[in-house]
Each structure stands twice: as structure tokens, then as C-alpha cells.
C-alpha positions in Angstrom: 110.8 83.1 78.4 108.3 85.4 80.2 109.7 88.2 82.3 107.8 90.4 84.7 107.7 94.1 84.1 110.3 96.1 86.0 108.8 97.9 89.0 109.8 101.6 89.3 108.9 104.0 92.1 108.4 107.5 90.6 107.8 110.9 92.3 104.2 111.9 91.9 105.0 115.2 90.2 106.7 113.5 87.3 103.5 112.8 85.3 105.1 112.7 81.8 107.7 110.3 83.0 105.2 108.1 84.8 103.0 108.0 81.6 105.9 107.1 79.3 107.2 104.4 81.6 103.7 102.8 81.9 103.3 103.0 78.1 106.6 101.2 77.7 105.5 98.4 80.1 107.0 99.4 83.4 105.0 98.9 86.6 105.0 102.4 88.1 104.3 102.9 91.8 104.1 106.2 93.7 107.4 107.0 95.4 105.5 108.6 98.3 103.2 105.5 98.7 106.0 103.1 97.7 108.4 104.1 100.4 107.2 101.2 102.4 107.6 99.0 99.4 111.0 100.4 98.3 112.9 97.2 98.9 110.7 95.7 96.2 111.4 98.1 93.4 113.9 97.8 90.6 114.6 101.6 90.3 113.6 104.9 91.8 113.0 108.1 89.8 113.1 111.4 91.8 112.7 115.1 90.9 114.3 118.2 92.4 111.3 118.4 94.8 112.3 115.1 96.3 116.1 115.5 96.1 116.4 115.2 99.8 115.5 111.5 99.3 118.3 110.8 96.9 120.7 109.4 99.5 118.0 107.3 101.2 116.4 105.2 98.4 119.5 103.6 97.2 120.4 102.5 100.7 116.9 101.1 101.3 116.5 99.4 97.9 119.9 98.6 96.5 118.2 99.9 93.3 119.5 102.7 91.1 118.2 106.2 91.8 117.7 108.4 88.8 117.4 112.2 89.2 114.9 113.4 86.6 115.4 117.1 87.4 115.6 119.1 84.1 115.5 116.0 81.9 113.0 114.9 79.2 111.0 111.8 79.8 112.8 110.0 76.9 116.2 110.7 78.6 115.0 109.2 81.8 113.6 106.2 80.0 117.0 105.7 78.2 118.9 106.0 81.4 116.6 103.6 83.2 116.9 101.0 80.4 120.7 101.3 80.6 120.8 100.9 84.3 118.4 97.9 84.4 120.2 95.8 81.9 
């Protein structure tokens, strides 16, 4: 059975996380650009710079919002995989 890649909106400043997610097969969209498309994402990854958005994305998307502040890319990937099961 073929499954589409999970679509994740990621804050622009999270370059290492963006790169790792793309490497692992996730479709990554810019959070700043993707705000209009937020209802179409499976998850949202934000940084401390965009923490004021934390309460807004989950209401707009129904998708999990992951705060990447102070975390390694691998930790965010693990958390994302756990939440998207």
C-alpha cells in the first residue's frame, strides 16, 4: 500500500530540522508561507522565535504542534514520528 509523505509546516529558522525531515521523506513547507495552507498539514514545528504562534496553529489545523526550542533535530524527528502514528 502506497502512502503519501506527511506534510509538516516548519519555521524557516529551523534549517537542520527542515533538512532532516526532508531527508527522512517528509514534505516540508515554510510555516510563514504555509499559514494559508495550515489546515492541510499533518504537524507544525515551531521555534522560540515563533512561540507566539503555538496556540494558534493547533486550533487552525487540528494537527500537533511541536516546540523545537532547545532540542536536537533527532529529538524533534522522534517526537514527530510518535505523534503522527
